[in-house]
N, C-alpha and C positions, 0 to 999 in steps of 0.2 A: 442506636443513636450515639451512645457514649463511645463506642468503638470508632464510629465515623468521625466524631469530633477529635478523638485522640489521633486518628490517622491524619486529619487536616493539620493539627498542631505539629505532629511529627514531620510532615512534609514542609511546613513553613519554617521550622527550625533548621531543617537540612538545607533548604534554599538560602536562608539567611547566612548559614555557615559557609556555604559554597561561595556566595557573593563576597563575604568578608575575606575569605582566603584569596580570591581572585583580585579583589581591589587592593589589598595590602601588598601582594606581590607586584602588581602593576605600578603602584606608587613607588615602591622601593627601587625597582629596576627601570623606571621611566627615563632615567638619564643615561641608559646604557646602549640605546639603539644605534648610536653612531660610533661606538667603540670600534677601532680598526682591527685588522688582522694582526696577530702577533705570533712569534716563534713558530710552533708547529703548524699554525694555520697556513703558513706560506706553502710548504710542500704538500700539505694535506688537501688544501682547497685552491689557493691562488695558482699554484704550479702543477696541480693534478689534472692533467689533460684527459684522464679517463672519465672523470666526472664532467668535464667540459663537453666531451663528445657524447656523454651518456652511454658509454661503452659498458653494457650490462655484463658482458662476459668477463671483462677485467675487473669491474666493480665487485661482482659476486665471487671472484677468486681472491679478493682481498682478505686480510686476517679479520676484518670487522665489516663484513659486507652490508649488514643492515644499516650501520652508521653511515657508510659511504653512499648508500642508496639515498638516504635522506639529504645528504649534502649535494648529491647530483640533482635531486629535485629542486633544492634551493637554488642551485646555479641555473637550472633550466628556466625557472620563473623569474629570477632576479639577477642573474649573472653574478658580478662581484660586489653588488650593493649590500652592505653589511646589515641593513635594516631587517631584511627577511630572515637572515640567519639568527639574529638576536631575538626576533619575534618567535620563531620556532622554539628556541631554547626556553624563553619565558613561558610559552604556552605549555611546554612539557613540565616545567617546574610547577606551574599552577595545577596541572593535572595530577602530579605526584602528591601535592598537598591535599587535594580533594580525595584521592584514593586512600591516602593514609588516614584521613578523617573517617571514611566509611569502614576501613579495616578495623580501626579501633572502636568505632561505634558498634559494629557487629560483634566485636570481641568482648566488650565490657557490659553489653546489654542483651536481654532476651530478644528473640526475633520479633515478638508481638509488640507493636507500638502502644498497646493499651496500658502496659506496665509503666511504672515510673522509670524514665530513662536517664542515664548519665551522659549528657552532651558535653560536659566540661572537659573531661580528660581528652576525648578525641579532638575537640576544637583547640584546646591549649596546645596539644602536641603538634597539630597541623600548622598552627600559627608560628610556633617556635621553629619548626622545620623550615617553613617558608621564609621567615624573616631573619634567620640567624646569619650574621656576617660571614661565617665560614663558607656559605654557599656562593659567595660572590665569584670566586674563580670558576666554579663549575658552570654557573649560569652565564657569565659574561665573556669568558674565554671560549671562543666559538668551538674549537675542536674538542673541548671538554664536554660537548654534547654527548660524547660517548658515555660518561658517567650518568648524566641526567636521563638519557634515553634508555640505558640499561636498567636504571632504577624504575623507569616507567613500566617496562615489561616485567620486572621483578615484582612490583606492587600489583600490577594487573593480574599476574599469575596467582599471587596470594589471595587477591580479592575473589577471583573466580573459584579458587580452591575452597575458600570458606563457603561461598555460595553453593558450591556443589554438594557439600555435606548438609547445609541447611535445607536445600530443596530436594536432595536425593536425585539429582539430575546428572547424567553422563555428559550432557552437552557442555555444562560448565567445566567439567574435568577436561574435555577436549580443548576448550578455550584456554584453560590453565596450561595445558601441554603446549599448545601453539605459542602462547605468550612466552613460555619458558624457552622454547626453541629460538624465538626472535631475540630474547635477551641474551642467549648464548652467542648469537651471531652479531651482537652489538658490542659487547665487551666481556672479557673473561671474568669480571667480578661476579657475573651472574652464575658462575659455577657453584656458588654456595647456596643457591636457591633451593635445590632439592633437600638439602640438609635442613634449611630453615622451615620448609614445609613440614618435614618430619617432626621437628621440634615444636612447631605450632600445633600440629595434630596432637602430640603428646600432652602439651600444656592445656589446650582449650577445647579440643574436639573429643579426644579420648579421655580427658579429665584425669590424666596421670595413670590411667589403667593400661598396663602393658598388654593385657589380653585383647582389649578393644583395638589398641594400636596394631597388634599383629594381624587383626582382621582386615586392616587397610593395606596390607603389604603389596598387593597387586598395583594399587594406585601409586605407591611410592617407588616401586621398581620401574614403572613407566616414567615417572618424573625424574628419577635418577638417570635414566637412559639419555635424557636431553643433555646432560653434562658432557657427553661424548663430543658434542659439537664444539664446546669451549676448549676441550683438551685437544681436539684435532686442529682447531685454528691456532691454538697456542704453539703446538709443535711445528705446524707448517708455515705460519706466517709471522711469528713474533721473534724469530731468531735474532733479529737486529736489536731488539729491545729487552729481551728476557732470556734467562738461561736456567735450565734445570740441573746444571752440573754441580753436584754436591761435593766433589773432591778437589778439582782443580780451581784455581782462581779464575774468575770471569773477567776478561779484559774490560776496563771501563774507558769511556771516551777521553776523560782528562784525569787519569790517575792510575794507580797500581791495581792489579787484579784483585777481586774480592771473592772470597769463598762463601758458600752458602751459610756456614756457621757465623762468619763475620757479619754477613748481612742480617742474620737473625739477631745477633747481639746488638747491632746498630738499631734494629727495630725496637728492641727493649728500651732504648732511649727515645726513639721517635714517638712511640705510642703514648707515653706520659705527656709528651709535648702536645700531641693531638688532643688529649683529654684537657690539658690546660687551655688550649685554644677554644674548646667548646664552652668551658666555663668563663674564660677571660679572653675574648677574641681581639687581642691587641697585636700590633706589629705583624699584620698579615703580609704574606710575601708570595710573589708569583714564582720566584726562582731561588730556592734555598741553596746555600753552600754548607751542607751538613757533614761534619767529620765522621769518618768510618771508625767504628769500634773494632779494634783488631785483637784485643786480648781481654780476658775476664778480669774485671776490677771490682772494687767494692760497690761503686754506683750501679754497675751492671747487675750484680747480685741483688742489690736492694730493689731495683726496678723489676727484676724477675719475681722476687718474693711479693712485691707490692701488687703486680698485675695478677699473679696467681691467686693472691688473697681475694682480689675483687671477683675473679671467676668462681672461687669456692663460695664466697658470700652469695653470689647470684644463685648458685645451686641450692644453698641453704634457705634462700628466700622463697623457694618454690611453693611451699605450703602457706607461708605467711602473706606473701604479696606476689602472686603469680605473674602479673603483668610487669611489675618492676623487675623481677627475675628475668623475664623474657626480654625486656629492653636491654639489660646488661649483656645477656647472651647474644642478642642481635648485633650489638656493637662489635664484639670480639669475633664472631663468626664471619660477618660481612667484611671485616677488615683483614681477615686472615689471608686473602689472596695476595694482597700487596705487602703485608707486614708479617711474613713468616720466613721460610727458608729459600723461597724462590727468588733468585737475584734479579732485581730490576735496576736498570741504569740509574734512575733517579730514586734515591732512597726515601725522599719525602716530597709529597705534593698535597696541597690543601684540598684539591678536588677529590682526592681519595676518601675524604670524610663525608662525601655527599650521601652515600647510602648508609654507612654506619651511623651518621648523625641522627638517624631516625630513632635509634636506641636511646640516645641522649635526650631527644625530644620527648620520648615516652617517660623517661626518668623525671625530667623537669616538670612535665604536665602533672604527673602524680604528686610531686612535691608541692606544687602550687595549689592543686586541688585540695590536698590534705590541710595545708596551712589555712586556706580560705574556709574550710569546714570548721577548723579549730576556732577561728575568729568568729564565725557565725554562731558556734556553740556558746562562746563566751558572751556574745551579745544577748543571746536568748536567756542565759543565766542572769545577766544583769537587768534585763527587761522582761521578766516573766509575764505571760498573758494574764 
């Protein structure tokens, strides 16, 4: 009887959390359904006759076939009416918030709902992720569905991966594998997924035990194999936008060539600005004119030391606050595709923070939860029973 009541309470809290996430996201983006096509939307959607004809052969030969398949479906049902495109983006955003909620719920709590569960951190993190202003570009700029959809498959794969170990079922692992493949075919940011699954396993499934982690090597080998899709698509279809040339300068649309090292130094300045936007989301911009850092100076050295210190701190926090450590690692790993040595024409874009911002949401949720517990503790001391 006690177990049944606990299960009912558990279900009610989850339903309430899901509704809160969905309602908040809908309210925030309710005024975005009539936003017009902009910039890359023109050639990717408005003038893309492959999706107009629903030419599967051409769509699937694209560098992001899964993304363009969803755009083709949007066009099939609604032509160039922007409402449908925005609705899909919003639904994906809501789904991401809900999946994040359950990922954290299963991470910070035992499987059994009879025990006293912590709903605060999962809910806080999901609401912060859903409501943060930095997500505006990813959700409302239609072609940025690439980031939102890739994150959907990213989180779905992690969700199924966790469930596979909880239930001991290969079906969940197959689902995680397929979700990873779809993510790789959506956007190359999904290439970090196998690494994050490995890190998650070490942190929360293997409980920091290398021997247990080694026992899962077959699972991780299979998951890492999915990254081949992202690498293949990067090499075959993104030559116009990306370069792996580490020695010669990469020609830029409106400027001098940039080497991979110069791009890396530039990102040492961009990443702190990203962090600033997460804490203080002011002066958001759709199209930045960011200067290229072409030589090592004091500010570049300072940012390198500063960012390195944060990563070292995250590693040191493994035993004291594992989820906090994981959140920081998540931010840097998921951002590494666009903020490392691989030259991309645009050195900064806010939608690139969509997936990494989950790490920030985890960090803030933990801080808010701890502050609220401290205040509750003080009230109990002042008003003893």
